[in-house]
C-alpha positions in Angstrom: -135.5 80.7 -5.5 -134.5 82.1 -2.1 -137.8 83.9 -1.9 -139.7 80.6 -2.7 -137.7 78.7 -0.1 -138.4 81.4 2.5 -142.1 81.6 1.8 -143.0 78.0 1.0 -144.1 77.3 4.6 -146.7 80.1 4.5 -147.5 80.5 0.8 -149.1 77.6 -1.0 -148.1 79.0 -4.4 -144.5 79.4 -3.4 -144.5 75.8 -2.1 -146.0 74.5 -5.4 -143.5 76.5 -7.5 -140.6 75.1 -5.4 -142.0 71.5 -5.7 -142.6 71.9 -9.4 -139.0 73.1 -10.0 -137.5 70.2 -8.1 -139.9 67.8 -9.9 -138.6 69.1 -13.2 -135.0 68.7 -12.1 -135.7 65.1 -11.0 -137.5 64.5 -14.3 -134.4 65.6 -16.3 -132.1 63.5 -14.2 -134.2 60.4 -14.7 -134.4 61.0 -18.4 -130.7 61.5 -18.8 -130.0 58.4 -16.6 -132.3 56.4 -18.8 -130.6 57.6 -22.0 -127.1 57.1 -20.5 -127.9 53.7 -18.9 -127.2 55.0 -15.4 -125.1 57.7 -13.7 -121.6 57.9 -12.4 -121.8 61.5 -11.3 -124.6 64.1 -10.8 -123.5 67.7 -10.9 -125.4 70.8 -9.6 -124.1 74.1 -10.9 -125.4 77.5 -11.7 -127.0 79.9 -9.3 -129.7 77.6 -7.9 -127.6 74.4 -8.1 -124.7 76.1 -6.3 -126.7 78.0 -3.7 -129.8 76.0 -2.7 -129.2 72.9 -0.5 -133.0 72.6 -0.3 -133.3 72.3 -4.1 -130.5 69.7 -4.2 -132.0 67.7 -1.4 -135.6 67.6 -2.8 -134.4 67.0 -6.3 -132.4 63.9 -5.2 -135.2 62.5 -3.0 -136.5 59.3 -4.7 -133.4 58.8 -6.9 -131.8 56.3 -4.5 -132.4 53.6 -7.1 -129.8 55.5 -9.3 -127.2 55.2 -6.5 -127.8 58.7 -5.2 -127.4 59.3 -1.5 -126.8 62.8 -0.1 -124.9 63.6 3.0 -127.0 66.2 4.8 -124.1 68.0 6.4 -122.1 68.2 3.2 -125.2 69.4 1.3 -126.0 72.1 3.8 -122.4 73.4 3.8 -122.2 73.3 0.0 -119.1 71.2 -0.2 -117.7 70.1 -3.5 -118.9 66.5 -3.1 -122.3 66.3 -1.3 -123.0 62.5 -1.6 -122.2 60.1 1.1 -118.9 58.2 1.0 -120.8 55.0 0.3 -123.0 56.5 -2.5 -122.4 54.6 -5.8 -123.2 57.8 -7.6 -121.1 60.9 -6.8 -123.1 64.1 -6.4 -121.1 67.3 -6.8 -121.6 71.0 -6.6 -119.4 72.8 -9.1 -119.1 76.6 -9.1 -119.6 78.3 -12.4 -119.1 81.8 -13.7 -122.0 82.0 -16.1 -121.7 85.7 -16.9 -118.0 85.3 -18.0 -118.9 82.3 -20.2 -121.8 84.2 -21.8 -119.6 87.3 -22.3 -116.8 85.2 -24.0 -119.2 83.4 -26.3 -120.8 86.7 -27.2 -117.5 88.2 -28.1 -116.5 85.1 -30.0 -119.7 84.9 -32.0 -119.9 88.7 -32.4 -116.5 88.6 -34.2 -118.0 86.4 -36.9 -120.4 89.2 -38.0 -118.1 92.2 -38.2 
């Protein structure tokens, strides 16, 4: 994702890939909000969600009707809560250790087959 962000100003394909990724995030958020009847909190995690303020910003654009309002300063610095104080929906960045979770699940499930 870092490469796409860095190249999107000069490479149309990088810009389109970035836009498509953010569109798909937004699509998922909208679908979940519809199923759940709204949102209390939106969480970004994992490598891209934790490390790309550009993805978080663009993915949240147009979702104001769901009560999402990002604070640009908080988003850029990657604080734990990146929504404005007045935002009805809290937007969070939660650090994850995906590799450890995968390793633990592999060990747990692997034990069933020995």
